[in-house]
C-alpha positions as CSV (number, residue, x, y, z in Angstrom):
1,M,16.0,-20.3,-11.0
2,K,17.1,-18.5,-7.7
3,K,18.1,-14.8,-8.1
4,I,21.2,-14.0,-6.4
5,L,19.8,-11.6,-3.5
6,A,16.7,-13.6,-3.0
7,D,15.8,-13.8,0.5
8,T,17.3,-10.2,1.1
9,V,14.7,-7.9,2.7
10,V,15.7,-4.5,1.7
11,L,13.6,-1.4,3.3
12,D,13.3,1.5,1.0
13,L,13.4,5.1,2.1
14,T,14.4,6.8,-0.6
15,R,13.0,9.4,-3.1
16,F,13.4,10.6,-6.7
17,F,16.1,8.8,-8.9
18,S,19.5,8.4,-7.0
19,G,18.2,5.9,-4.4
20,P,15.3,4.2,-6.5
21,Q,17.9,3.6,-9.2
22,A,19.9,1.4,-6.2
23,T,17.1,0.0,-4.9
24,L,15.9,-1.1,-8.6
25,L,18.8,-2.8,-9.4
26,L,18.9,-4.7,-6.0
27,A,15.1,-5.7,-7.0
28,G,16.3,-7.0,-10.2
29,M,18.5,-9.4,-8.5
30,G,15.9,-10.6,-6.4
31,A,16.2,-8.5,-3.0
32,E,12.3,-8.0,-1.5
33,V,12.5,-4.2,-1.8
34,I,10.0,-2.8,0.5
35,K,9.2,1.3,-0.3
36,V,8.2,3.0,3.0
37,D,6.4,6.2,2.3
38,A,4.4,8.6,4.8
39,P,0.8,8.0,4.5
40,E,-0.3,11.5,3.9
41,S,1.9,12.2,0.9
42,G,3.5,8.8,-0.6
43,D,6.1,8.7,-3.2
44,P,6.3,12.3,-4.6
45,I,6.7,11.1,-8.2
46,A,3.9,8.3,-8.1
47,F,1.5,11.0,-9.5
48,A,3.8,13.6,-11.0
49,P,4.2,14.6,-14.6
50,P,4.5,13.5,-17.1
51,F,1.9,10.7,-16.8
52,A,0.8,7.6,-18.4
53,G,-2.7,6.3,-18.7
54,P,-5.4,5.2,-20.8
55,Q,-5.6,8.3,-23.0
56,G,-1.6,8.1,-23.6
57,I,1.4,10.5,-22.4
58,S,0.6,14.0,-21.1
59,F,1.9,16.5,-19.0
60,H,-1.4,16.9,-17.4
61,R,-3.8,13.9,-15.7
62,Q,-6.1,13.4,-18.3
63,T,-7.9,10.6,-16.5
64,E,-8.0,9.3,-12.7
65,M,-6.0,6.4,-13.6
66,D,-2.9,8.1,-14.9
67,M,0.3,7.7,-13.0
68,G,3.7,9.1,-13.0
69,I,6.0,7.6,-15.8
70,A,9.1,7.8,-13.3
71,Y,7.2,6.1,-10.8
72,L,6.1,3.2,-13.0
73,K,9.9,2.6,-14.2
74,R,11.6,3.0,-10.9
75,A,9.2,1.4,-8.9
76,R,9.1,-2.0,-10.8
77,G,9.6,-5.1,-8.6
78,K,9.2,-3.3,-5.3
79,K,6.5,-3.5,-2.3
80,S,5.0,-0.5,-1.0
81,L,4.2,0.4,2.7
82,L,2.9,3.7,3.8
83,L,4.1,4.3,7.3
84,D,4.4,7.5,9.5
85,L,8.2,7.5,10.6
86,K,7.7,10.8,12.3
87,S,5.1,9.5,14.8
88,E,6.4,7.6,17.8
89,T,4.5,4.4,16.9
90,G,5.4,4.4,13.5
91,H,9.0,4.8,14.4
92,A,8.6,2.1,16.8
93,V,7.1,-0.6,13.8
94,F,9.8,0.5,11.7
95,M,12.3,-0.7,13.9
96,R,10.7,-3.9,14.5
97,M,11.0,-4.3,10.8
98,V,14.6,-3.5,11.1
99,K,15.1,-6.3,13.3
100,K,14.1,-8.8,10.5
101,A,15.8,-6.6,7.6
102,D,19.2,-6.8,5.9
103,V,19.3,-3.4,4.3
104,V,18.3,0.1,4.9
105,V,18.6,2.7,2.0
106,D,17.9,6.4,2.2
107,N,18.5,9.7,0.2
108,F,17.9,12.1,2.4
109,S,19.8,15.3,3.3
110,V,22.5,15.0,5.9
111,G,21.1,14.9,9.0
112,V,17.6,13.9,8.3
113,A,18.1,10.3,9.0
114,Q,19.3,11.2,12.6
115,R,16.4,13.5,13.0
116,L,14.1,10.5,12.1
117,G,15.8,8.2,14.2
118,V,16.9,6.0,11.1
119,D,20.7,6.7,11.0
120,H,23.0,3.8,11.3
121,E,23.5,4.1,15.1
122,S,19.7,3.9,15.5
123,L,19.6,0.9,13.0
124,R,22.2,-1.1,14.5
125,A,21.0,-0.6,18.2
126,A,17.8,-2.6,16.6
127,N,19.7,-5.0,14.6
128,P,23.8,-5.0,15.0
129,S,24.4,-7.0,11.6
130,I,22.1,-4.3,9.7
131,V,23.7,-2.7,6.2
132,S,22.5,0.9,5.7
133,C,23.5,3.2,2.9
134,S,23.0,6.8,2.6
135,L,23.1,8.9,-0.6
136,S,23.6,12.3,-0.7
137,G,24.7,15.0,-2.9
138,Y,28.1,15.6,-1.3
139,G,28.3,12.6,1.1
140,G,28.3,12.5,4.7
141,T,31.5,14.0,5.5
142,G,33.3,17.4,4.5
143,P,32.5,21.2,4.5
144,D,29.9,21.2,1.9
145,R,28.0,18.0,3.2
146,N,24.8,20.3,4.3
147,L,24.2,21.7,0.7
148,K,21.4,21.0,-1.1
149,A,22.3,19.2,-4.7
150,Y,20.3,18.1,-7.7
151,D,21.9,16.2,-10.8
152,L,22.6,19.8,-12.4
153,M,24.6,21.0,-9.3
154,V,26.6,18.2,-9.2
155,Q,27.5,18.2,-12.6
156,A,28.6,21.6,-12.3
157,A,30.7,21.0,-8.9
158,V,32.7,18.4,-10.1
159,G,33.6,20.2,-13.2
160,L,31.6,17.8,-15.8
161,M,29.8,21.0,-17.2
162,S,33.0,22.6,-17.9
163,V,34.3,20.0,-19.9
164,T,31.1,19.3,-21.9
165,G,30.3,20.9,-25.1
166,H,32.3,22.7,-28.0
167,P,35.4,25.0,-27.0
168,D,33.4,28.1,-27.7
169,S,30.2,26.8,-26.2
170,Q,28.6,27.7,-22.8
171,P,29.0,25.0,-20.0
172,M,26.7,22.3,-20.9
173,K,25.2,19.5,-18.5
174,A,24.8,15.9,-20.0
175,G,21.8,15.2,-21.7
176,S,20.4,12.9,-18.7
177,P,21.0,13.1,-14.9
178,L,24.1,11.0,-15.1
179,S,25.3,11.8,-11.3
180,D,22.1,10.2,-9.9
181,A,22.3,7.3,-12.2
182,I,25.9,6.9,-11.4
183,A,25.3,7.1,-7.6
184,G,22.5,4.7,-7.7
185,V,24.8,2.2,-9.6
186,F,27.6,2.6,-7.1
187,A,25.1,2.5,-4.1
188,A,24.1,-1.0,-5.1
189,T,27.4,-2.0,-5.7
190,G,28.4,-1.1,-2.3
191,I,25.4,-2.5,-0.7
192,V,26.2,-5.7,-2.3
193,S,29.9,-5.4,-0.9
194,A,28.5,-4.8,2.5
195,L,26.6,-7.8,2.4
196,L,29.2,-9.9,1.0
197,H,31.3,-8.6,3.9
198,R,28.7,-9.4,6.5
199,Y,28.4,-13.0,5.3
200,K,31.9,-13.5,5.5
201,T,32.0,-11.7,9.0
202,G,28.5,-11.1,10.7
203,E,29.3,-7.6,10.4
204,G,27.0,-5.0,9.3
205,Q,28.1,-1.3,8.0
206,A,27.1,1.7,7.0
207,V,27.9,2.8,3.2
208,D,28.1,6.5,2.5
209,V,27.5,7.5,-1.3
210,S,28.3,11.0,-2.5
211,M,26.7,11.9,-6.1
212,A,29.8,14.0,-6.6
213,D,32.2,11.3,-5.2
214,C,30.7,9.0,-7.9
215,L,30.6,11.1,-10.7
216,F,33.9,12.9,-10.3
217,S,35.6,9.2,-10.0
218,L,34.4,8.9,-13.3
219,V,35.0,11.8,-15.0
220,F,38.8,12.2,-13.7
221,D,39.7,9.0,-15.4
222,E,40.5,11.6,-18.3
223,P,43.8,13.7,-17.2
224,F,41.7,17.0,-17.7
225,D,44.2,18.4,-15.5
226,C,47.0,17.7,-18.0
227,Y,45.1,19.7,-21.0
228,E,46.3,23.2,-20.3
229,G,50.0,21.9,-20.5
230,L,49.1,19.9,-23.6
231,G,47.9,23.2,-25.1
232,I,44.4,21.7,-25.9
233,P,41.0,23.3,-24.5
234,Q,39.0,21.5,-22.1
235,R,36.0,21.3,-23.9
236,Q,36.7,19.0,-26.8
237,G,33.1,18.6,-28.4
238,N,32.5,15.1,-29.3
239,R,36.3,14.4,-29.4
240,I,38.6,12.3,-27.2
241,M,42.1,13.8,-26.6
242,R,43.8,10.4,-26.8
243,F,42.7,9.5,-30.2
244,S,42.5,11.1,-33.7
245,P,40.2,10.6,-35.4
246,F,37.3,10.2,-33.0
247,N,34.4,12.7,-33.6
248,T,30.9,12.6,-35.0
249,F,30.7,13.5,-39.1
250,E,27.8,14.3,-41.2
251,S,26.7,11.9,-43.6
252,Q,24.6,12.4,-46.6
253,D,21.6,11.5,-44.6
254,G,22.3,11.6,-41.1
255,W,25.2,11.7,-38.9
256,V,27.8,8.7,-37.7
257,V,30.5,8.4,-35.0
258,L,33.7,6.4,-35.7
259,G,37.1,6.6,-34.0
260,A,40.5,5.2,-34.4
261,A,41.8,3.9,-30.9
262,T,45.1,2.0,-32.7
263,A,47.3,2.1,-35.6
264,A,45.5,-0.8,-37.1
265,D,42.3,1.2,-37.0
266,W,43.6,4.2,-38.7
267,T,45.2,1.8,-41.2
268,E,41.9,0.2,-42.0
269,L,40.1,3.4,-42.1
270,L,42.4,4.9,-44.4
271,R,42.0,1.7,-46.6
272,V,38.1,2.1,-46.5
273,M,38.2,5.7,-47.2
274,G,40.3,4.9,-50.6
275,R,43.1,7.2,-48.9
276,E,45.9,4.7,-49.3
277,D,48.2,7.6,-50.5
278,L,48.4,8.7,-47.1
279,M,50.0,5.9,-45.9
280,G,53.2,6.8,-46.6
281,D,52.9,10.0,-45.1
282,K,54.9,9.7,-41.8
283,N,52.9,12.6,-40.0
284,I,49.6,11.3,-40.9
285,M,50.8,7.9,-39.5
286,D,52.1,9.3,-36.3
287,L,49.4,9.5,-33.6
288,G,51.1,12.3,-31.5
289,W,51.1,14.7,-35.0
290,R,47.4,13.8,-35.6
291,L,46.4,14.6,-32.1
292,A,48.2,17.8,-32.2
293,N,46.7,18.4,-35.8
294,N,43.3,16.9,-35.3
295,A,40.9,19.7,-37.2
296,K,42.9,18.5,-40.6
297,V,42.5,14.6,-39.9
298,D,38.5,15.5,-39.1
299,E,38.7,17.5,-42.4
300,I,39.9,14.2,-44.3
301,V,37.4,11.9,-42.9
302,A,34.7,14.6,-43.0
303,I,34.8,14.8,-46.5
304,W,34.7,11.0,-47.2
305,A,31.5,10.7,-44.8
306,G,29.7,13.5,-46.6
307,R,29.7,11.5,-49.6
308,H,28.1,8.4,-48.3
309,K,24.8,7.7,-46.4
310,T,25.2,6.6,-42.7
311,A,24.3,2.8,-43.4
312,D,26.7,2.4,-46.1
313,I,29.5,4.3,-43.8
314,V,28.5,1.6,-40.9
315,E,28.5,-1.4,-43.2
316,K,31.8,-0.8,-44.6
317,L,33.4,0.3,-41.3
318,A,31.8,-2.8,-39.6
319,A,33.2,-5.3,-42.1
320,A,36.9,-3.8,-41.7
321,N,36.3,-4.0,-37.9
322,V,36.7,0.1,-37.0
323,P,34.5,1.3,-34.6
324,C,31.4,3.2,-35.8
325,S,28.1,3.8,-35.1
326,P,24.9,5.5,-36.5
327,V,24.0,8.6,-34.1
328,R,20.4,7.1,-33.3
329,T,17.4,9.2,-32.2
330,V,15.9,8.0,-29.2
331,D,12.7,6.6,-31.1
332,E,15.6,4.7,-33.3
333,A,17.4,3.5,-30.5
334,L,13.7,2.0,-29.1
335,A,13.4,0.2,-32.0
336,W,17.3,-1.0,-32.2
337,D,17.2,-5.1,-32.8
338,Q,20.5,-5.6,-30.3
339,L,18.3,-4.0,-27.2
340,H,15.4,-5.9,-28.0
341,A,17.3,-9.0,-28.3
342,R,19.0,-8.4,-24.9
343,G,15.7,-7.8,-23.1
344,M,16.3,-3.9,-22.6
345,M,12.9,-2.7,-23.6
346,E,10.3,-3.3,-21.2
347,T,6.4,-2.0,-21.8
348,L,5.5,0.0,-18.3
349,W,2.4,-1.5,-16.6
350,N,-0.2,1.1,-14.7
351,P,-1.2,-0.8,-11.7
352,L,-4.3,1.7,-11.3
353,A,-5.4,1.3,-14.9
354,Q,-4.8,-2.5,-15.0
355,A,-3.2,-1.8,-18.4
356,E,0.0,-1.5,-20.3
357,T,0.9,2.0,-21.1
358,S,2.6,3.2,-24.2
359,A,5.6,4.2,-22.5
360,F,8.6,1.9,-22.0
361,G,11.4,1.3,-19.3
362,P,15.1,-0.3,-19.5
363,G,15.2,-3.8,-18.6
364,F,17.6,-5.2,-16.3
365,P,21.3,-4.7,-17.8
366,L,23.2,-7.2,-16.0
367,K,22.9,-10.8,-17.5
368,F,24.1,-13.7,-15.3
369,S,24.9,-17.2,-16.8
370,A,23.7,-19.2,-13.3
371,T,21.1,-16.9,-12.2
372,R,17.9,-14.9,-13.6
373,A,17.7,-11.2,-12.8
374,A,14.6,-9.2,-14.2
375,Y,11.8,-6.8,-12.8
376,D,9.3,-9.5,-11.8
377,A,6.6,-7.1,-10.7
378,P,5.3,-3.9,-12.3
379,A,5.4,-0.6,-9.9
380,P,2.7,-1.3,-6.9
381,L,-0.3,1.0,-5.5
382,P,0.8,3.2,-3.1
383,G,0.2,1.0,0.2
384,Q,-0.5,-2.1,-1.7
385,H,1.6,-4.2,0.8
386,S,1.3,-2.3,4.0
387,A,-0.9,-5.0,5.8
388,E,1.2,-8.0,4.4
389,V,4.2,-6.2,5.3
390,L,3.4,-5.1,8.6
391,K,2.0,-8.7,9.8
392,R,5.0,-10.2,8.4
393,L,8.0,-8.3,9.4
394,A,6.7,-6.3,12.2
395,E,4.9,-9.4,13.5
396,M,1.5,-7.5,14.0
397,T,-1.6,-8.9,14.2
398,E,-5.0,-7.8,11.9
399,Q,-6.1,-6.0,14.8
400,E,-2.7,-4.0,15.4
401,V,-2.8,-3.2,11.9
402,Q,-5.9,-2.1,11.6
403,N,-5.3,0.0,14.6
404,L,-2.6,1.7,13.0
405,M,-4.9,2.5,10.1
406,D,-7.5,4.0,12.1
407,Q,-4.7,6.3,13.8
408,R,-3.5,7.2,10.2
409,I,0.2,5.7,10.7
410,T,-0.3,3.3,8.2
411,S,-2.7,2.8,4.9
412,G,-3.5,0.3,2.4
413,P,-4.0,1.2,-1.2
414,N,-4.1,5.0,-0.9
415,L,-5.5,6.6,-4.3
416,S,-6.2,9.7,-2.3
417,L,-2.7,10.3,-3.0
418,K,-3.4,11.5,-6.4
């Protein structure tokens, strides 16, 4: 079964998380994603902690075969080419490849692509139908475009940290690097959209992705600008302003989340809790009153939840079709049958050790009815595909490739990067 992006060639100049997340999704949909890294440094996360190897997981390399867990996750389904873009010859070779490519992706700081001669205008000169995508902290335009940014800075910049946590707590970031991950998903969507546009018109284009824009577009669906007028604090803890109850509650043996988004949810929750006596209370049955008096509502639910075990709460509420879930640890989530049934758990393969590791990576998250989507290959060794890619896309002979290797403009599998 052919994948959706089969025969699509993506030259991947990205590093760390946001860009590799975008190209990982493209690889899962069948694109030939070719990682292009410098011969002298390679991918900076390939041999960076934490490591996975024959002796397990650690912050320090325990064997010469240990590799970085992040690399083993993010480079799945991709090929690896080592090529020096800063050299005149290496840049010329890259441009020969651009002529046969469909997409070029980078997550350089603003201005770096221009200095390397791989900005959209330079790429378009080599291939007018090329789709290029650039990811950066704040985008390619605007007064703050040159600021350096990581996920923490972006979460702070767009206001997410100011609304995360309890009302009396300090600003807190989300537990995972959301702005990187979200920007990667938006970038993949933008690239596929640009490819569809090219299919219809023959015209390539540039896609400019800002981590800040992407995160803000999701955060600001919630009307935080109206909270002050409603007399409620910006930080709501685990609550959501539009529903009540909607929170985390301690059970006899753990924690559970539950919420009533509709009148039917609330009525069923009262029934399950054995509090039918409250159904005649006009205040309790009015959502506006419950929102304004949420602490009283939470207290009613908390007393009930504290008398039951998590599994019993979940079973009773699920039977009544009231949204709920146990608060799972990561280990418990890894053991969750639902994720396994959906193919969301993959053991990571270490290509250096030629063995499975004790670490896991997520499976491909989209399921299509007519096409297959998956990461068909493990992460490659750095430079594993250099010769093959150069011969095919740059139309180089064996001797020409060898000449580049002699000049250290390219390299085959380069384990000295460790």
